[in-house]
N, CA and C atoms of all chains as a GROMACS GRO file, in nm:
protein
  606
    1MET      N    1   9.694  11.317   8.362
    1MET     CA    2   9.702  11.437   8.450
    1MET      C    3   9.564  11.493   8.480
    2PHE      N    4   9.466  11.469   8.391
    2PHE     CA    5   9.335  11.530   8.410
    2PHE      C    6   9.266  11.484   8.538
    3PRO      N    7   9.267  11.352   8.567
    3PRO     CA    8   9.204  11.311   8.695
    3PRO      C    9   9.273  11.375   8.814
    4LEU      N   10   9.402  11.402   8.802
    4LEU     CA   11   9.476  11.468   8.908
    4LEU      C   12   9.419  11.607   8.934
    5ALA      N   13   9.396  11.681   8.823
    5ALA     CA   14   9.343  11.817   8.837
    5ALA      C   15   9.202  11.813   8.892
    6ARG      N   16   9.124  11.715   8.845
    6ARG     CA   17   8.986  11.703   8.891
    6ARG      C   18   8.983  11.673   9.041
    7ALA      N   19   9.069  11.584   9.086
    7ALA     CA   20   9.073  11.549   9.228
    7ALA      C   21   9.114  11.670   9.311
    8ALA      N   22   9.209  11.747   9.259
    8ALA     CA   23   9.255  11.864   9.333
    8ALA      C   24   9.142  11.965   9.348
    9GLN      N   25   9.066  11.984   9.239
    9GLN     CA   26   8.954  12.079   9.247
    9GLN      C   27   8.846  12.028   9.341
   10SER      N   28   8.820  11.897   9.339
   10SER     CA   29   8.712  11.842   9.421
   10SER      C   30   8.747  11.848   9.568
   11LEU      N   31   8.877  11.846   9.600
   11LEU     CA   32   8.915  11.859   9.740
   11LEU      C   33   8.873  11.996   9.793
   12VAL      N   34   8.886  12.099   9.706
   12VAL     CA   35   8.842  12.232   9.746
   12VAL      C   36   8.691  12.231   9.765
   13ALA      N   37   8.619  12.169   9.671
   13ALA     CA   38   8.473  12.164   9.681
   13ALA      C   39   8.432  12.090   9.808
   14ARG      N   40   8.505  11.983   9.840
   14ARG     CA   41   8.469  11.905   9.958
   14ARG      C   42   8.487  11.988  10.084
   15GLY      N   43   8.592  12.069  10.088
   15GLY     CA   44   8.614  12.154  10.205
   15GLY      C   45   8.500  12.253  10.224
   16ILE      N   46   8.457  12.314  10.112
   16ILE     CA   47   8.346  12.410  10.120
   16ILE      C   48   8.220  12.339  10.166
   17GLN      N   49   8.197  12.220  10.112
   17GLN     CA   50   8.074  12.148  10.146
   17GLN      C   51   8.075  12.110  10.293
   18HIS      N   52   8.190  12.074  10.347
   18HIS     CA   53   8.195  12.036  10.488
   18HIS      C   54   8.161  12.153  10.580
   19THR      N   55   8.204  12.274  10.543
   19THR     CA   56   8.171  12.389  10.627
   19THR      C   57   8.023  12.423  10.613
   20ALA      N   58   7.963  12.396  10.494
   20ALA     CA   59   7.823  12.433  10.472
   20ALA      C   60   7.730  12.339  10.549
   21VAL      N   61   7.751  12.208  10.537
   21VAL     CA   62   7.660  12.112  10.600
   21VAL      C   63   7.708  12.084  10.741
   22ARG      N   64   7.674  12.174  10.833
   22ARG     CA   65   7.725  12.157  10.970
   22ARG      C   66   7.652  12.046  11.040
   23GLY      N   67   7.517  12.036  11.020
   23GLY     CA   68   7.442  11.934  11.092
   23GLY      C   69   7.446  11.800  11.023
   24ALA      N   70   7.550  11.772  10.945
   24ALA     CA   71   7.554  11.649  10.866
   24ALA      C   72   7.558  11.530  10.960
   25HIS      N   73   7.452  11.448  10.956
   25HIS     CA   74   7.449  11.331  11.042
   25HIS      C   75   7.524  11.214  10.981
   26ARG      N   76   7.581  11.238  10.860
   26ARG     CA   77   7.657  11.131  10.796
   26ARG      C   78   7.806  11.163  10.802
   27LYS      N   79   7.884  11.078  10.865
   27LYS     CA   80   8.029  11.095  10.864
   27LYS      C   81   8.084  11.003  10.756
   28HIS      N   82   8.138  11.063  10.648
   28HIS     CA   83   8.188  10.978  10.541
   28HIS      C   84   8.320  10.916  10.582
   29GLU      N   85   8.320  10.786  10.598
   29GLU     CA   86   8.434  10.714  10.651
   29GLU      C   87   8.558  10.735  10.564
   30PRO      N   88   8.671  10.771  10.625
   30PRO     CA   89   8.793  10.785  10.544
   30PRO      C   90   8.832  10.652  10.482
   31THR      N   91   8.862  10.656  10.354
   31THR     CA   92   8.898  10.534  10.284
   31THR      C   93   9.044  10.501  10.310
   32PHE      N   94   9.086  10.388  10.258
   32PHE     CA   95   9.226  10.347  10.268
   32PHE      C   96   9.316  10.458  10.212
   33HIS      N   97   9.269  10.516  10.098
   33HIS     CA   98   9.352  10.617  10.031
   33HIS      C   99   9.363  10.743  10.116
   34ASP      N  100   9.255  10.777  10.187
   34ASP     CA  101   9.261  10.895  10.273
   34ASP      C  102   9.358  10.872  10.387
   35LYS      N  103   9.355  10.750  10.443
   35LYS     CA  104   9.437  10.723  10.561
   35LYS      C  105   9.584  10.706  10.523
   36TYR      N  106   9.611  10.628  10.420
   36TYR     CA  107   9.749  10.587  10.394
   36TYR      C  108   9.805  10.637  10.261
   37GLY      N  109   9.724  10.705  10.182
   37GLY     CA  110   9.765  10.742  10.046
   37GLY      C  111   9.894  10.821  10.044
   38THR      N  112   9.899  10.927  10.125
   38THR     CA  113  10.019  11.010  10.123
   38THR      C  114  10.141  10.931  10.164
   39MET      N  115  10.124  10.844  10.267
   39MET     CA  116  10.236  10.765  10.315
   39MET      C  117  10.286  10.670  10.206
   40VAL      N  118  10.191  10.608  10.137
   40VAL     CA  119  10.229  10.514  10.030
   40VAL      C  120  10.302  10.588   9.920
   41LEU      N  121  10.249  10.707   9.887
   41LEU     CA  122  10.311  10.784   9.779
   41LEU      C  123  10.453  10.824   9.815
   42LEU      N  124  10.472  10.879   9.935
   42LEU     CA  125  10.605  10.924   9.975
   42LEU      C  126  10.700  10.807   9.993
   43GLY      N  127  10.649  10.699  10.055
   43GLY     CA  128  10.733  10.581  10.072
   43GLY      C  129  10.779  10.524   9.940
   44GLY      N  130  10.684  10.509   9.847
   44GLY     CA  131  10.720  10.457   9.715
   44GLY      C  132  10.819  10.546   9.643
   45ALA      N  133  10.796  10.677   9.649
   45ALA     CA  134  10.884  10.770   9.580
   45ALA      C  135  11.025  10.767   9.638
   46SER      N  136  11.035  10.763   9.771
   46SER     CA  137  11.169  10.763   9.833
   46SER      C  138  11.241  10.632   9.804
   47MET      N  139  11.168  10.521   9.810
   47MET     CA  140  11.228  10.391   9.778
   47MET      C  141  11.280  10.392   9.634
   48PHE      N  142  11.198  10.446   9.544
   48PHE     CA  143  11.236  10.452   9.402
   48PHE      C  144  11.362  10.534   9.383
   49THR      N  145  11.364  10.655   9.439
   49THR     CA  146  11.481  10.741   9.419
   49THR      C  147  11.605  10.679   9.483
   50ALA      N  148  11.590  10.619   9.602
   50ALA     CA  149  11.706  10.558   9.668
   50ALA      C  150  11.766  10.449   9.581
   51VAL      N  151  11.680  10.354   9.536
   51VAL     CA  152  11.730  10.240   9.460
   51VAL      C  153  11.793  10.284   9.329
   52TRP      N  154  11.723  10.370   9.255
   52TRP     CA  155  11.773  10.402   9.121
   52TRP      C  156  11.890  10.500   9.124
   53SER      N  157  11.897  10.586   9.226
   53SER     CA  158  12.017  10.670   9.234
   53SER      C  159  12.138  10.583   9.264
   54TYR      N  160  12.120  10.478   9.348
   54TYR     CA  161  12.230  10.385   9.371
   54TYR      C  162  12.269  10.313   9.243
   55VAL      N  163  12.166  10.266   9.168
   55VAL     CA  164  12.194  10.190   9.045
   55VAL      C  165  12.271  10.276   8.946
   56PHE      N  166  12.230  10.402   8.931
   56PHE     CA  167  12.291  10.483   8.826
   56PHE      C  168  12.425  10.543   8.867
   57THR      N  169  12.454  10.550   8.996
   57THR     CA  170  12.582  10.611   9.035
   57THR      C  171  12.682  10.508   9.082
   58SER      N  172  12.643  10.420   9.175
   58SER     CA  173  12.744  10.340   9.244
   58SER      C  174  12.754  10.195   9.197
   59LEU      N  175  12.665  10.152   9.110
   59LEU     CA  176  12.659  10.009   9.087
   59LEU      C  177  12.760   9.959   8.984
   60ASN      N  178  12.824  10.047   8.909
   60ASN     CA  179  12.923  10.006   8.809
   60ASN      C  180  12.863   9.910   8.707
   61VAL      N  181  12.748   9.948   8.655
   61VAL     CA  182  12.689   9.875   8.543
   61VAL      C  183  12.733   9.944   8.415
   62GLU      N  184  12.771   9.866   8.317
   62GLU     CA  185  12.808   9.924   8.189
   62GLU      C  186  12.681   9.953   8.110
   63TRP      N  187  12.646  10.081   8.098
   63TRP     CA  188  12.521  10.114   8.029
   63TRP      C  189  12.542  10.125   7.878
   64GLY      N  190  12.666  10.130   7.833
   64GLY     CA  191  12.690  10.138   7.689
   64GLY      C  192  12.645  10.268   7.628
   65ILE      N  193  12.670  10.378   7.697
   65ILE     CA  194  12.627  10.509   7.646
   65ILE      C  195  12.712  10.545   7.525
   66SER      N  196  12.651  10.618   7.431
   66SER     CA  197  12.720  10.653   7.306
   66SER      C  198  12.845  10.736   7.336
   67PRO      N  199  12.955  10.712   7.260
   67PRO     CA  200  13.077  10.792   7.279
   67PRO      C  201  13.062  10.934   7.226
   68VAL      N  202  12.960  10.957   7.142
   68VAL     CA  203  12.944  11.089   7.080
   68VAL      C  204  12.927  11.194   7.189
   69GLY      N  205  13.010  11.298   7.180
   69GLY     CA  206  13.002  11.405   7.278
   69GLY      C  207  13.061  11.371   7.412
   70ARG      N  208  13.112  11.249   7.430
   70ARG     CA  209  13.154  11.205   7.561
   70ARG      C  210  13.300  11.161   7.561
   71VAL      N  211  13.339  11.085   7.459
   71VAL     CA  212  13.472  11.024   7.458
   71VAL      C  213  13.564  11.107   7.369
   72THR      N  214  13.686  11.131   7.418
   72THR     CA  215  13.786  11.200   7.338
   72THR      C  216  13.870  11.095   7.265
   73PRO      N  217  13.871  11.095   7.132
   73PRO     CA  218  13.947  10.991   7.062
   73PRO      C  219  14.097  11.004   7.089
   74SER      N  220  14.164  10.889   7.098
   74SER     CA  221  14.310  10.889   7.120
   74SER      C  222  14.373  10.790   7.023
   75GLU      N  223  14.502  10.802   7.005
   75GLU     CA  224  14.572  10.727   6.902
   75GLU      C  225  14.566  10.578   6.930
   76TRP      N  226  14.539  10.500   6.824
   76TRP     CA  227  14.528  10.356   6.841
   76TRP      C  228  14.637  10.280   6.764
   77ARG      N  229  14.699  10.344   6.667
   77ARG     CA  230  14.799  10.273   6.586
   77ARG      C  231  14.923  10.246   6.668
   78GLY      N  232  14.974  10.123   6.651
   78GLY     CA  233  15.101  10.091   6.719
   78GLY      C  234  15.089   9.984   6.824
   79LEU      N  235   6.266  10.155   8.541
   79LEU     CA  236   6.225  10.116   8.676
   79LEU      C  237   6.171  10.239   8.749
   80PRO      N  238   6.072  10.220   8.835
   80PRO     CA  239   6.017  10.336   8.905
   80PRO      C  240   6.117  10.391   9.006
   81GLU      N  241   6.105  10.518   9.032
   81GLU     CA  242   6.199  10.584   9.123
   81GLU      C  243   6.176  10.534   9.265
   82VAL      N  244   6.285  10.508   9.338
   82VAL     CA  245   6.277  10.461   9.477
   82VAL      C  246   6.362  10.553   9.562
   83ALA      N  247   6.309  10.595   9.676
   83ALA     CA  248   6.386  10.683   9.765
   83ALA      C  249   6.498  10.604   9.831
   84PHE      N  250   6.602  10.676   9.874
   84PHE     CA  251   6.717  10.611   9.936
   84PHE      C  252   6.678  10.546  10.068
   85VAL      N  253   6.609  10.622  10.154
   85VAL     CA  254   6.560  10.567  10.281
   85VAL      C  255   6.418  10.518  10.258
   86ARG      N  256   6.401  10.384  10.271
   86ARG     CA  257   6.268  10.330  10.239
   86ARG      C  258   6.182  10.315  10.364
   87ASP      N  259   6.246  10.277  10.475
   87ASP     CA  260   6.168  10.260  10.600
   87ASP      C  261   6.186  10.386  10.683
   88LEU      N  262   6.081  10.467  10.690
   88LEU     CA  263   6.092  10.595  10.759
   88LEU      C  264   6.060  10.578  10.906
   89SER      N  265   6.133  10.654  10.987
   89SER     CA  266   6.098  10.659  11.130
   89SER      C  267   5.972  10.744  11.144
   90ALA      N  268   5.920  10.745  11.265
   90ALA     CA  269   5.797  10.822  11.290
   90ALA      C  270   5.820  10.969  11.261
   91GLN      N  271   5.938  11.017  11.303
   91GLN     CA  272   5.973  11.157  11.279
   91GLN      C  273   5.976  11.188  11.130
   92GLN      N  274   6.037  11.095  11.054
   92GLN     CA  275   6.051  11.118  10.910
   92GLN      C  276   5.915  11.111  10.842
   93ARG      N  277   5.827  11.022  10.893
   93ARG     CA  278   5.693  11.013  10.833
   93ARG      C  279   5.616  11.141  10.858
   94ALA      N  280   5.632  11.199  10.978
   94ALA     CA  281   5.567  11.327  11.008
   94ALA      C  282   5.618  11.434  10.914
   95LEU      N  283   5.749  11.429  10.886
   95LEU     CA  284   5.808  11.529  10.796
   95LEU      C  285   5.753  11.515  10.655
   96LYS      N  286   5.735  11.391  10.609
   96LYS     CA  287   5.679  11.369  10.476
   96LYS      C  288   5.536  11.423  10.468
   97GLU      N  289   5.462  11.413  10.581
   97GLU     CA  290   5.328  11.471  10.584
   97GLU      C  291   5.336  11.622  10.569
   98LYS      N  292   5.435  11.682  10.642
   98LYS     CA  293   5.450  11.827  10.638
   98LYS      C  294   5.489  11.873  10.499
   99GLU      N  295   5.560  11.784  10.426
   99GLU     CA  296   5.603  11.819  10.290
   99GLU      C  297   5.484  11.838  10.198
  100LYS      N  298   5.370  11.777  10.232
  100LYS     CA  299   5.252  11.788  10.144
  100LYS      C  300   5.192  11.927  10.151
  101ALA      N  301   5.224  11.999  10.259
  101ALA     CA  302   5.175  12.137  10.271
  101ALA      C  303   5.271  12.231  10.199
  102SER      N  304   5.262  12.362  10.230
  102SER     CA  305   5.345  12.460  10.161
  102SER      C  306   5.492  12.441  10.200
  103TRP      N  307   5.581  12.440  10.102
  103TRP     CA  308   5.724  12.417  10.128
  103TRP      C  309   5.791  12.534  10.196
  104SER      N  310   5.732  12.653  10.186
  104SER     CA  311   5.795  12.768  10.254
  104SER      C  312   5.783  12.754  10.405
  105ALA      N  313   5.694  12.661  10.449
  105ALA     CA  314   5.681  12.638  10.593
  105ALA      C  315   5.794  12.550  10.646
  106LEU      N  316   5.868  12.488  10.558
  106LEU     CA  317   5.975  12.398  10.601
  106LEU      C  318   6.100  12.478  10.636
  107SER      N  319   6.167  12.437  10.742
  107SER     CA  320   6.294  12.501  10.776
  107SER      C  321   6.405  12.442  10.688
  108ALA      N  322   6.522  12.505  10.696
  108ALA     CA  323   6.635  12.459  10.612
  108ALA      C  324   6.674  12.317  10.650
  109GLU      N  325   6.679  12.289  10.781
  109GLU     CA  326   6.718  12.154  10.825
  109GLU      C  327   6.618  12.050  10.777
  110GLU      N  328   6.488  12.087  10.778
  110GLU     CA  329   6.386  11.992  10.732
  110GLU      C  330   6.401  11.962  10.584
  111LYS      N  331   6.434  12.068  10.508
  111LYS     CA  332   6.455  12.046  10.364
  111LYS      C  333   6.573  11.953  10.340
  112VAL      N  334   6.681  11.976  10.418
  112VAL     CA  335   6.798  11.888  10.404
  112VAL      C  336   6.761  11.745  10.440
  113GLU      N  337   6.681  11.731  10.547
  113GLU     CA  338   6.641  11.596  10.588
  113GLU      C  339   6.559  11.527  10.479
  114LEU      N  340   6.471  11.607  10.415
  114LEU     CA  341   6.392  11.549  10.306
  114LEU      C  342   6.483  11.506  10.191
  115TYR      N  343   6.584  11.590  10.162
  115TYR     CA  344   6.679  11.552  10.056
  115TYR      C  345   6.748  11.422  10.093
  116ARG      N  346   6.791  11.412  10.220
  116ARG     CA  347   6.867  11.294  10.262
  116ARG      C  348   6.780  11.168  10.261
  117ILE      N  349   6.648  11.187  10.278
  117ILE     CA  350   6.560  11.071  10.268
  117ILE      C  351   6.556  11.021  10.124
  118LYS      N  352   6.555  11.116  10.032
  118LYS     CA  353   6.540  11.079   9.891
  118LYS      C  354   6.670  11.032   9.830
  119PHE      N  355   6.781  11.096   9.870
  119PHE     CA  356   6.909  11.070   9.803
  119PHE      C  357   7.016  11.031   9.903
  120ASN      N  358   7.107  10.946   9.856
  120ASN     CA  359   7.219  10.904   9.940
  120ASN      C  360   7.321  11.016   9.956
  121GLU      N  361   7.362  11.077   9.842
  121GLU     CA  362   7.468  11.178   9.847
  121GLU      C  363   7.423  11.304   9.777
  122THR      N  364   7.487  11.416   9.811
  122THR     CA  365   7.468  11.538   9.735
  122THR      C  366   7.554  11.531   9.609
  123TYR      N  367   7.531  11.624   9.518
  123TYR     CA  368   7.613  11.627   9.397
  123TYR      C  369   7.760  11.648   9.432
  124ALA      N  370   7.785  11.732   9.530
  124ALA     CA  371   7.924  11.755   9.569
  124ALA      C  372   7.987  11.627   9.622
  125GLU      N  373   7.916  11.558   9.708
  125GLU     CA  374   7.969  11.432   9.764
  125GLU      C  375   7.988  11.329   9.654
  126MET      N  376   7.892  11.325   9.562
  126MET     CA  377   7.895  11.225   9.456
  126MET      C  378   8.013  11.249   9.362
  127ASN      N  379   8.039  11.376   9.332
  127ASN     CA  380   8.140  11.408   9.232
  127ASN      C  381   8.278  11.426   9.289
  128LYS      N  382   8.292  11.422   9.419
  128LYS     CA  383   8.422  11.456   9.474
  128LYS      C  384   8.527  11.354   9.433
  129GLY      N  385   8.647  11.403   9.419
  129GLY     CA  386   8.757  11.314   9.384
  129GLY      C  387   8.803  11.237   9.506
  130THR      N  388   8.893  11.144   9.483
  130THR     CA  389   8.946  11.065   9.593
  130THR      C  390   9.097  11.086   9.602
  131ASN      N  391   9.156  11.019   9.697
  131ASN     CA  392   9.302  11.019   9.707
  131ASN      C  393   9.362  10.893   9.647
  132GLU      N  394   9.282  10.827   9.564
  132GLU     CA  395   9.325  10.698   9.510
  132GLU      C  396   9.456  10.711   9.432
  133TRP      N  397   9.475  10.827   9.363
  133TRP     CA  398   9.594  10.842   9.280
  133TRP      C  399   9.721  10.830   9.363
  134LYS      N  400   9.714  10.869   9.489
  134LYS     CA  401   9.834  10.860   9.572
  134LYS      C  402   9.874  10.714   9.590
  135THR      N  403   9.776  10.629   9.623
  135THR     CA  404   9.805  10.487   9.641
  135THR      C  405   9.858  10.428   9.511
  136ILE      N  406   9.794  10.463   9.400
  136ILE     CA  407   9.834  10.406   9.272
  136ILE      C  408   9.976  10.446   9.237
  137LEU      N  409  10.002  10.577   9.242
  137LEU     CA  410  10.135  10.626   9.205
  137LEU      C  411  10.242  10.572   9.300
  138GLY      N  412  10.210  10.570   9.429
  138GLY     CA  413  10.304  10.515   9.526
  138GLY      C  414  10.333  10.369   9.498
  139GLY      N  415  10.228  10.292   9.465
  139GLY     CA  416  10.247  10.152   9.434
  139GLY      C  417  10.330  10.132   9.309
  140VAL      N  418  10.301  10.212   9.206
  140VAL     CA  419  10.378  10.201   9.082
  140VAL      C  420  10.525  10.229   9.108
  141LEU      N  421  10.554  10.337   9.180
  141LEU     CA  422  10.694  10.371   9.208
  141LEU      C  423  10.761  10.263   9.292
  142PHE      N  424  10.684  10.204   9.385
  142PHE     CA  425  10.740  10.099   9.468
  142PHE      C  426  10.786   9.981   9.382
  143PHE      N  427  10.698   9.938   9.291
  143PHE     CA  428  10.734   9.821   9.210
  143PHE      C  429  10.844   9.853   9.110
  144LEU      N  430  10.850   9.977   9.062
  144LEU     CA  431  10.964  10.016   8.980
  144LEU      C  432  11.092  10.012   9.061
  145GLY      N  433  11.082  10.049   9.189
  145GLY     CA  434  11.198  10.035   9.276
  145GLY      C  435  11.239   9.890   9.294
  146LEU      N  436  11.141   9.802   9.304
  146LEU     CA  437  11.172   9.658   9.313
  146LEU      C  438  11.250   9.613   9.190
  147THR      N  439  11.210   9.668   9.073
  147THR     CA  440  11.284   9.634   8.950
  147THR      C  441  11.431   9.674   8.963
  148GLY      N  442  11.454   9.791   9.021
  148GLY     CA  443  11.593   9.833   9.042
  148GLY      C  444  11.667   9.739   9.135
  149ILE      N  445  11.596   9.686   9.236
  149ILE     CA  446  11.660   9.592   9.329
  149ILE      C  447  11.697   9.464   9.256
  150ILE      N  448  11.610   9.424   9.162
  150ILE     CA  449  11.645   9.306   9.080
  150ILE      C  450  11.774   9.332   9.005
  151LEU      N  451  11.788   9.452   8.949
  151LEU     CA  452  11.912   9.486   8.877
  151LEU      C  453  12.033   9.476   8.969
  152ILE      N  454  12.018   9.525   9.091
  152ILE     CA  455  12.128   9.521   9.187
  152ILE      C  456  12.166   9.376   9.214
  153TRP      N  457  12.065   9.293   9.236
  153TRP     CA  458  12.091   9.150   9.261
  153TRP      C  459  12.167   9.089   9.144
  154GLN      N  460  12.122   9.122   9.021
  154GLN     CA  461  12.186   9.067   8.902
  154GLN      C  462  12.333   9.107   8.897
  155LYS      N  463  12.360   9.236   8.920
  155LYS     CA  464  12.498   9.283   8.913
  155LYS      C  465  12.584   9.214   9.017
  156HIS      N  466  12.526   9.191   9.133
  156HIS     CA  467  12.605   9.136   9.243
  156HIS      C  468  12.629   8.987   9.226
  157PHE      N  469  12.526   8.914   9.186
  157PHE     CA  470  12.533   8.768   9.188
  157PHE      C  471  12.550   8.704   9.052
  158MET      N  472  12.527   8.777   8.945
  158MET     CA  473  12.514   8.710   8.817
  158MET      C  474  12.616   8.761   8.715
  159TYR      N  475  12.625   8.895   8.701
  159TYR     CA  476  12.714   8.948   8.598
  159TYR      C  477  12.859   8.917   8.630
  160GLY      N  478  12.939   8.892   8.524
  160GLY     CA  479  13.083   8.881   8.545
  160GLY      C  480  13.144   9.020   8.548
  161PRO      N  481  13.276   9.028   8.552
  161PRO     CA  482  13.341   9.160   8.551
  161PRO      C  483  13.318   9.231   8.418
  162VAL      N  484  13.320   9.362   8.420
  162VAL     CA  485  13.301   9.439   8.298
  162VAL      C  486  13.421   9.414   8.206
  163PRO      N  487  13.397   9.380   8.078
  163PRO     CA  488  13.510   9.347   7.989
  163PRO      C  489  13.606   9.464   7.975
  164HIS      N  490  13.735   9.433   7.948
  164HIS     CA  491  13.838   9.538   7.942
  164HIS      C  492  13.816   9.632   7.825
  165THR      N  493  13.735   9.589   7.729
  165THR     CA  494  13.709   9.673   7.613
  165THR      C  495  13.617   9.791   7.646
  166PHE      N  496  13.574   9.804   7.769
  166PHE     CA  497  13.493   9.919   7.809
  166PHE      C  498  13.572  10.019   7.891
  167SER      N  499  13.700   9.997   7.906
  167SER     CA  500  13.781  10.093   7.983
  167SER      C  501  13.792  10.223   7.904
  168GLU      N  502  13.827  10.331   7.974
  168GLU     CA  503  13.836  10.463   7.910
  168GLU      C  504  13.935  10.462   7.794
  169GLU      N  505  14.055  10.402   7.817
  169GLU     CA  506  14.160  10.402   7.715
  169GLU      C  507  14.114  10.326   7.591
  170TRP      N  508  14.056  10.210   7.613
  170TRP     CA  509  14.012  10.129   7.500
  170TRP      C  510  13.903  10.203   7.422
  171LEU      N  511  13.805  10.263   7.493
  171LEU     CA  512  13.694  10.331   7.426
  171LEU      C  513  13.744  10.447   7.341
  172SER      N  514  13.840  10.524   7.394
  172SER     CA  515  13.888  10.638   7.317
  172SER      C  516  13.965  10.591   7.194
  173ALA      N  517  14.049  10.487   7.210
  173ALA     CA  518  14.120  10.433   7.094
  173ALA      C  519  14.022  10.375   6.994
  174GLN      N  520  13.922  10.305   7.043
  174GLN     CA  521  13.819  10.246   6.957
  174GLN      C  522  13.744  10.353   6.880
  175THR      N  523  13.712  10.461   6.948
  175THR     CA  524  13.637  10.569   6.883
  175THR      C  525  13.721  10.630   6.771
  176LYS      N  526  13.851  10.655   6.799
  176LYS     CA  527  13.936  10.714   6.696
  176LYS      C  528  13.946  10.622   6.576
  177ARG      N  529  13.959  10.492   6.602
  177ARG     CA  530  13.968  10.397   6.492
  177ARG      C  531  13.841  10.398   6.408
  178MET      N  532  13.724  10.405   6.473
  178MET     CA  533  13.598  10.411   6.400
  178MET      C  534  13.590  10.537   6.315
  179LEU      N  535  13.635  10.649   6.368
  179LEU     CA  536  13.631  10.774   6.292
  179LEU      C  537  13.730  10.768   6.175
  180ASP      N  538  13.850  10.708   6.198
  180ASP     CA  539  13.947  10.694   6.090
  180ASP      C  540  13.893  10.607   5.978
  181MET      N  541  13.814  10.506   6.015
  181MET     CA  542  13.756  10.416   5.915
  181MET      C  543  13.633  10.478   5.849
  182ARG      N  544  13.591  10.592   5.898
  182ARG     CA  545  13.470  10.659   5.851
  182ARG      C  546  13.347  10.568   5.868
  183VAL      N  547  13.329  10.512   5.987
  183VAL     CA  548  13.213  10.430   6.017
  183VAL      C  549  13.088  10.518   6.016
  184ASN      N  550  12.981  10.470   5.945
  184ASN     CA  551  12.849  10.539   5.944
  184ASN      C  552  12.861  10.688   5.916
  185PRO      N  553  12.912  10.725   5.798
  185PRO     CA  554  12.941  10.866   5.772
  185PRO      C  555  12.819  10.952   5.740
  186VAL      N  556  12.705  10.887   5.709
  186VAL     CA  557  12.589  10.965   5.665
  186VAL      C  558  12.514  11.025   5.783
  187GLN      N  559  12.471  10.938   5.872
  187GLN     CA  560  12.393  10.989   5.986
  187GLN      C  561  12.448  10.942   6.120
  188GLY      N  562  12.549  10.857   6.116
  188GLY     CA  563  12.597  10.792   6.238
  188GLY      C  564  12.713  10.865   6.300
  189ILE      N  565  12.805  10.787   6.358
  189ILE     CA  566  12.908  10.844   6.446
  189ILE      C  567  13.001  10.939   6.371
  190THR      N  568  13.042  10.902   6.248
  190THR     CA  569  13.135  10.990   6.173
  190THR      C  570  13.068  11.121   6.135
  191ALA      N  571  12.937  11.114   6.112
  191ALA     CA  572  12.863  11.236   6.079
  191ALA      C  573  12.859  11.332   6.196
  192GLN      N  574  12.880  11.282   6.319
  192GLN     CA  575  12.874  11.369   6.437
  192GLN      C  576  13.010  11.431   6.469
  193TRP      N  577  13.116  11.391   6.395
  193TRP     CA  578  13.251  11.438   6.427
  193TRP      C  579  13.292  11.547   6.328
  194ASP      N  580  13.344  11.655   6.380
  194ASP     CA  581  13.392  11.766   6.297
  194ASP      C  582  13.542  11.744   6.271
  195PHE      N  583  13.577  11.705   6.146
  195PHE     CA  584  13.718  11.672   6.116
  195PHE      C  585  13.806  11.794   6.105
  196ASP      N  586  13.744  11.911   6.078
  196ASP     CA  587  13.826  12.032   6.068
  196ASP      C  588  13.866  12.082   6.205
  197LYS      N  589  13.772  12.088   6.295
  197LYS     CA  590  13.804  12.140   6.429
  197LYS      C  591  13.852  12.030   6.522
  198ASN      N  592  13.845  11.905   6.476
  198ASN     CA  593  13.888  11.792   6.559
  198ASN      C  594  13.811  11.782   6.690
  199GLU      N  595  13.680  11.791   6.679
  199GLU     CA  596  13.597  11.776   6.798
  199GLU      C  597  13.458  11.729   6.755
  200TRP      N  598  13.376  11.691   6.852
  200TRP     CA  599  13.238  11.651   6.822
  200TRP      C  600  13.160  11.772   6.776
  201LYS      N  601  13.071  11.751   6.678
  201LYS     CA  602  12.987  11.861   6.631
  201LYS      C  603  12.891  11.901   6.742
  202LYS      N  604  12.860  12.031   6.747
  202LYS     CA  605  12.772  12.078   6.855
  202LYS      C  606  12.626  12.047   6.818
   0.00000   0.00000   0.00000
């Protein structure tokens, strides 16, 4: 999580720096992550939630969850 | 190694500026000072230390491949697994559970330890 916080803070610093250096003759080229990062993140997250919500609800896989707290015992003799 | 400036081949304008740098620095304007900095260094500290958006690509990629794993599971269920055995039906599980409790299976820390025999319910 720490690099996440550091990146978030540096984005603020970068914004301030861009307003300060108006005559900057250097345009820092947007990287792949700048261009597509958000799209990749959202796409991956939505794909993940779609697939696994289907797996856990509709796929009828026997997960073998413990009966404790879940199953009501019923008579077996006979 | 000896220190080397970022820009090694100076234009005529930049060479004139380096000459002016030899005089009093208070004579330099703000833009000239910035230009001198840019001759010496590639990036400012802010530019050098700034974070990237790399984490978005990484996290998105990780989630994508975890999603692929889920797709593998779906494929397996569809093409490979047989039908769920009848011993997993609700009726069988409840009868099985009662039989395990009647037999006092794992009474110390296991399933029987979780059942309250006085109130006839699972312990909270």
